[in-house]
C-alpha positions, 0 to 999 in steps of 0.5 A: 932445202930442195926447190920443191919444198921452197915452192910449197913454203912460199905458196903457203906464205902467200896464202897466209898473207892473203888470209891476213889481208881478208881478215883486216879488210873484214875487221875494218869494214864490218866490225867496231870497237874492241872486236875490231882491235882484236881482229886487227892484232890477229891479222898483224900476227898472221901477216908476220907469220907469212913474212917469216915463211916467205923469208924462210923460202928465200933462204 
């Protein structure tokens, strides 16, 4: 993978992780009950996708 592609992949991974942090913060402060749990699980899955993207950019 060329360096420019790695740069873009790492940038996208950082943005995806930022989205997951925003989502978990929103879920914990503004929601209750089942919706809170669903949003937390979605945020966790998004964080894993960002982690995999970041790991792929290092390789």
